[in-house]
C-alpha positions in Angstrom: 20.8 25.7 25.3 24.0 27.5 24.5 26.3 26.1 21.8 29.4 27.4 23.5 29.9 27.0 27.2 30.3 30.3 29.1 33.2 31.3 31.4 33.8 34.2 33.7 37.2 35.6 34.3 38.1 36.5 37.9 40.9 38.3 39.5 41.7 40.4 42.5 43.5 43.7 41.8 45.6 43.5 45.0 46.9 40.1 43.9 47.5 41.0 40.2 49.0 44.4 41.0 51.0 45.7 38.0 50.3 42.5 36.1 46.5 43.0 36.0 46.4 43.7 32.3 48.6 40.7 31.6 46.4 38.5 33.8 43.3 39.6 31.9 45.0 38.7 28.6 45.9 35.3 30.0 42.3 34.8 31.1 41.0 35.6 27.6 43.5 33.3 26.0 42.8 30.4 28.4 39.1 30.7 27.8 39.6 30.5 24.1 42.0 27.5 24.4 39.4 25.7 26.6 36.6 26.5 24.2 34.7 28.9 26.4 32.9 32.1 25.5 34.2 34.6 28.0 31.2 36.6 29.2 33.1 39.0 31.4 36.0 39.4 33.8 35.0 40.2 37.4 37.6 42.3 39.2 37.6 42.8 43.0 40.0 44.5 45.4 41.2 43.7 48.9 38.4 45.8 50.3 35.6 44.0 48.5 33.2 42.5 51.0 32.9 38.7 50.6 34.3 38.4 47.1 33.7 34.7 46.8 30.0 35.1 47.5 29.8 38.0 45.0 31.6 35.8 42.4 29.1 33.0 43.0 26.2 35.4 42.5 27.7 36.4 39.1 28.2 32.7 38.2 24.6 32.0 39.0 23.2 35.1 37.3 25.0 34.3 34.1 24.6 30.6 34.4 28.3 30.3 33.8 30.0 26.9 33.2 33.4 27.9 34.5 35.5 30.6 36.2 39.0 31.2 35.0 41.5 32.9 37.3 45.3 33.6 37.1 46.0 31.4 40.1 44.7 30.2 43.4 46.3 33.2 45.0 43.2 35.1 43.9 41.3 32.8 46.2 43.7 33.2 49.1 45.6 30.1 48.0 42.8 27.6 48.4 40.2 26.0 46.0 36.9 27.6 46.9 34.7 24.5 47.4 31.4 26.4 47.3 32.3 27.9 44.0 33.4 24.6 42.6 30.1 23.1 43.5 28.5 25.6 41.0 31.0 25.5 38.2 34.4 24.4 37.0 37.4 26.4 38.1 40.4 26.8 35.9 43.6 28.4 37.0 46.6 29.3 34.8 49.6 29.4 37.1 51.9 28.2 38.4 50.6 25.4 36.1 47.3 25.1 34.4 44.8 23.2 36.5 41.1 22.5 36.5 38.9 21.8 39.5 35.6 20.2 38.4 32.2 20.3 39.9 33.0 16.9 41.4 35.7 18.4 43.6 33.7 18.0 46.8 33.0 14.4 46.1 36.7 13.7 45.4 37.6 15.6 48.5 35.4 13.4 50.7 36.6 10.2 49.0 40.3 10.9 49.5 39.9 12.4 52.9 42.2 15.3 52.0 
């Protein structure tokens, strides 16, 4: 068992644009603040085929506990439920938020 939980950074180049380097710094900082060891940052583009599936594959391969992204815009503005079933999702902006592995249960309970 790992002593420190592991996170993966995630961003899309087309969403970050000129702010990509800043977004990567923010991901590293947020991982440290939350107590995660950042294993890597996965970067995809607008032309990447099924980026959410590819990200889930990385999460599973690294047995990551969390994904940290600059914002939900990197997921087309929505919480990716299939990802959140695997690990926690943390976003930095517009305000810091965490979506836990229980998201699907909360979603069903609230009917939203």
